[in-house]
C-alpha positions, 0 to 999 in steps of 0.5 A, spaced: 659 763 955 667 764 953 667 759 948 660 761 945 663 767 943 668 764 938 663 760 934 661 765 929 669 767 928 671 759 928 665 758 923 669 763 918 675 759 918 674 752 914 674 745 916 681 744 913 684 750 917 687 747 923 690 741 920 695 745 916 700 743 922 697 737 924 702 732 928 708 738 927 710 738 934 711 730 934 716 730 928 720 736 932 720 733 940 726 736 942 728 743 944 721 744 947 718 744 940 723 749 936 727 745 931 731 748 926 731 742 922 723 742 921 723 749 920 728 748 914 724 743 911 717 746 911 720 754 910 717 753 903 710 752 906 710 759 908 712 763 902 705 763 899 703 766 906 708 771 906 706 773 899 699 774 901 702 778 907 707 783 903 700 785 899 696 785 905 701 790 907 703 794 901 697 795 898 693 798 904 699 803 905 699 805 898 691 806 898 691 809 905 697 814 904 693 817 897 687 818 901 690 820 908 694 826 904 689 828 900 684 829 907 691 833 910 691 837 904 684 839 904 684 840 911 690 844 910 686 848 905 680 849 909 682 849 916 675 848 919 675 841 917 681 839 921 678 837 927 672 833 923 677 829 919 682 828 925 675 825 929 674 821 923 680 817 923 682 817 930 675 813 931 677 809 925 683 806 929 680 805 935 675 800 932 678 793 934 681 789 928 677 782 929 671 785 930 672 790 924 674 784 919 667 781 922 663 787 921 665 788 914 664 780 912 657 781 912 658 788 907 664 786 902 665 779 903 670 774 905 677 775 901 682 780 900 678 786 899 675 786 906 682 786 909 684 791 905 679 796 907 680 794 914 688 795 913 687 802 909 682 804 915 688 803 920 693 807 916 689 813 916 690 817 923 697 815 923 699 818 915 693 824 916 696 826 923 703 826 920 702 830 914 698 835 918 704 836 923 709 836 917 705 842 914 703 845 920 711 846 922 713 850 916 715 857 919 710 862 917 716 866 915 718 862 910 710 862 907 710 869 907 717 870 904 714 865 898 708 870 898 712 876 897 716 872 891 709 872 888 708 864 889 701 862 888 697 858 894 698 852 890 706 853 888 707 855 895 704 848 898 708 844 892 714 847 892 715 850 899 710 847 904 710 839 902 718 839 901 719 842 908 714 837 911 717 831 908 721 828 913 715 828 918 710 825 913 715 819 912 716 818 919 708 817 919 708 812 913 714 808 917 710 807 923 703 806 919 708 800 915 710 797 921 703 797 924 700 795 918 704 788 918 702 787 925 695 788 924 695 784 917 696 778 922 689 778 923 687 778 916 685 771 916 679 772 919 677 775 913 679 769 909 685 774 906 691 769 908 697 772 911 702 769 916 697 770 922 693 764 919 699 760 920 701 762 927 694 761 929 693 754 925 698 751 930 699 756 936 702 751 940 707 749 936 713 753 937 717 751 930 711 754 927 710 760 931 717 762 931 717 762 923 711 766 921 713 771 927 720 772 924 718 773 917 713 778 920 718 781 923 723 781 917 717 784 913 716 790 917 723 791 918 724 791 910 718 795 909 721 801 914 728 800 910 724 802 904 721 807 906 727 810 909 731 809 903 725 813 899 725 818 904 733 820 903 732 820 895 726 825 896 729 829 901 737 830 899 738 836 903 737 832 909 743 829 908 747 835 906 745 838 912 747 832 916 754 832 913 
């Protein structure tokens, strides 16, 4: 019965999916299938999947940031909506990723769009929650002072609350970036490619698994570093306090 459950999944992958690394292990008999020479000779085969993975990580992260921030700002203005939005984004995050991909295949079809929808949904709770926490951590006294100076509600939000919430917001964005890189590893179930497809094409060959896995780890680290650099650029006062 366990084998039958994989039939709908395997049917989505295409006839040539498992032939990408056929015979690779035989060309790398030493070191239990982990040969640096094989990795160097075949590294270019991973560049296209790496680029696909980059897009699968950045596009959902950008879209998710816009949507989650908009929801958080709306909930901050109309506080009655906060538990409803939190329940909604939290529910999205609890859906198993492979099941989510396969469900959407019948709605949006195979390809990049389906993967982006799923990955965007997973970013919501991580970003929304941190935006809300950041806004809620702004001291009430600071808001009162701003009101006493004659600032409008909109001015207080964009000149006081959001700037003070930025460190917490960027912390959520960094977590979402790393999480998206990992979940994008299953995007090949939707026909969107990525490094996960390379791993699954020959999971028994260590040279293949290590190469694709290390590239995913490096991509997550680079994205987190980029978010950190942007955070430092947008929060210069944090550096001033540190010094």
